[in-house]
C-alpha positions as CSV (number, residue, x, y, z in Angstrom):
1,X,95.6,47.8,52.3
2,X,94.3,44.6,53.8
3,X,96.8,42.3,52.2
4,X,100.0,44.1,52.3
5,X,102.5,44.5,55.4
6,X,103.4,48.1,56.2
7,X,105.7,50.3,58.3
8,X,104.7,53.0,60.8
9,X,106.9,56.0,61.4
10,X,107.4,56.9,65.1
11,X,107.4,60.7,64.1
12,X,110.0,61.5,66.9
13,X,112.8,59.2,65.8
14,X,113.9,57.2,62.8
15,X,112.4,54.0,64.1
16,X,109.9,52.3,62.2
17,X,107.5,49.7,63.3
18,X,106.9,46.7,61.0
19,X,103.2,45.6,61.0
20,X,101.7,42.5,59.6
21,X,99.0,42.6,57.0
22,X,95.5,42.7,58.5
23,X,94.3,39.9,56.5
24,X,97.2,37.3,56.6
25,X,98.2,37.6,60.3
26,X,98.3,34.5,62.5
27,X,97.3,36.5,65.6
28,X,93.8,37.0,67.0
29,X,94.7,40.7,67.6
30,X,96.0,41.2,64.2
31,X,99.4,42.3,65.3
32,X,101.8,41.6,68.1
33,X,102.4,45.3,68.6
34,X,98.7,45.9,69.0
35,X,98.7,43.6,72.0
36,X,101.6,45.5,73.4
37,X,99.8,48.8,72.9
38,X,101.4,49.7,69.6
39,X,99.8,51.8,66.7
40,X,99.5,48.9,64.1
41,X,95.9,47.9,64.8
42,X,94.8,51.5,64.9
43,X,96.4,52.5,61.6
44,X,94.6,50.2,59.3
45,X,91.2,49.4,61.0
46,X,88.8,47.0,59.4
47,X,85.7,49.1,59.3
48,X,87.4,51.9,57.6
49,X,89.0,49.6,54.9
50,X,85.7,47.8,54.4
51,X,83.8,51.1,54.2
52,X,86.2,52.1,51.5
53,X,85.7,48.9,49.6
54,X,82.0,49.1,49.9
55,X,82.1,52.7,48.6
56,X,83.9,51.7,45.6
57,X,81.6,48.9,44.5
58,X,78.8,51.1,43.1
59,X,81.4,52.9,41.0
60,X,82.9,49.6,39.7
61,X,79.4,48.2,38.8
62,X,78.5,51.5,37.1
63,X,81.7,51.4,35.2
64,X,81.1,47.8,34.1
65,X,77.6,48.5,33.0
66,X,78.7,51.7,31.0
67,X,81.5,49.7,29.2
68,X,79.0,46.8,28.4
69,X,76.5,49.3,27.1
70,X,79.0,51.2,25.0
71,X,80.4,48.0,23.6
72,X,77.1,46.3,22.8
73,X,75.1,49.4,21.5
74,X,77.0,49.8,18.2
75,X,77.0,46.2,17.5
76,X,73.0,46.0,17.9
77,X,72.8,49.1,15.8
78,X,74.9,47.6,13.1
79,X,72.9,44.3,13.2
80,X,69.6,46.3,13.0
81,X,70.9,48.2,9.9
82,X,72.1,45.0,8.3
83,X,68.7,43.3,8.9
84,X,66.8,46.3,7.6
85,X,69.0,46.3,4.4
86,X,68.5,42.5,3.9
87,X,64.7,43.0,4.4
88,X,64.7,45.8,1.7
89,X,66.6,43.7,-0.7
90,X,64.0,40.8,-0.5
């Protein structure tokens, strides 16, 4: 949502307002229409988007940890079983 341009519906007519992405804009205000009193700046606000991103980080880290543990655990168990089998055969 920070990196893609978007359109806003007026709601009353078929007119659509073109808004630049919040990240790649050349303007200090983020959008020309925001400086003119338009809705672009209020539609995708930085704090809300960054809060959404920050809220997703713990889930991403948790998923990565669970994936790593799920991948490594069977390999360690197999290695331990092989070491025990080699120790018994000596």
